[in-house]
N, C-alpha and C positions, 0 to 999 in steps of 0.2 A: 119237278127239280127243285132245289132249295135256292140255286144259283142260276141268274138270266142276264143275259148282256144285252144291251143296246147303245146304238153309235149315235150321237148327237152333234151337230155344227159341225158337218162333214168330218166325223172322226177327231175332231177336236177334243172331244171329251166321250170318255167311254162310261156309260152308267151298269153298275153291276150292284142288281137287288137281290139281297139276300134275305130269305125267311125260313122258319122253322128251323131243324136241324141238319147241317151239311153233312154230308155222308163221303166217304171216299169217292165214290162212284160218278158223284157231281164233279169231280174235279174231271174226272174222263172226258168232258164236254167242255168245261170252263177253260182248261189249260190250253188245249190245240186253238181255241179262239182266240184269247189272248195272243198266242205264239202268232196267228194268223194276223192279227192287227198290228201286231209290232214290225211285222215283215213289211205288210203294207204301207205303215205310215210313220215308222221309228217310235222314238219316244211317245208314249200316251200321257193324257191327264186323264186321271180315274174319279168316278164319283161313286162311293161304296155306300149304298143306303140299305140300311139294317131296319127291318119291321119285323115284330113279332119273332125276333131272331133268339135262338135257343144254345147257341155254340157249334161245337164239332164233335162228331163221333172221334175217337182215339185214330182210326185210319185215316181220316179227314183231315186232324192236326198235322197229322206227318206231310200228308200231300200239299198243306197248306206251306209247313216250313220248306218244303222243297221249292213250291212256286216261289216264294220271298226270294229263297237264295237264286235260284235261275233267271228271274227278273229284276234282280238289285237295282241295274240300272236301265230299265225298260220304263218305269214309269218315273216323268219327271214330278208330277204333282197330284196328289192323293187327299180328297176330302171325305170325309167319313160321317156320316149321318146318321145318327143313332137315337134310340129311345131309353135306355137305360144308364144308371151311372158306369157300370162297369165298361159301355160301350166306350165310354169317354177314356177310360184307362187304356182301352186297347190303342187309340191313335199313338198315346206316349209308347205302348208296348212296342209297335209296329216300327217306330223311330231307326232302330240299329238294323233293321233288316230291310233297309231301302233306301236309295240314295234321294227320294224323291221327298218335296216338302210335304208335310203332312198336317192336316189340321182337322180336328173334330166341329162337327155342326149340329145344334139341337133340331129337331124336326121343325122347329119355328123357324129357325134360319136356313131352309131351304134355298132359296133364292140367292141368300148370300154366299153359301157354297158354289153355286154354278158361277155368279160374278166372279170368285175368286178364282175358280177355274179358268176362267178366259181371261185374266190379267195377265199381263207379261210377267215372267220370272223376273226375280230380282237378282242381281249377280252381286254375290260378295266379294 
């Protein structure tokens, strides 16, 4: 499976590890797990870690779009850790599809990403 989910800090942070090329079928396991976590804990803070990530198939991209629409307000903070320049751009691309605060971190900033997820949210 190209997507793996783990919970950290008593589900204060949900870690999503993505590798390879994401297929439509990966969402059949991913989406129900996120739904379960949202039902159990309310809004989530998510760390999306991409290693050796090669994008989505067309079907998976559609599933990702539906996921973003359905979970627009379910994620309050999203940290993206990537390894390629286009993955940094993905953080900017995600912003219109979520109410979450979104930040991109380089692989060397992994601890900073965890720390940022743990901080209190700033209210504007």
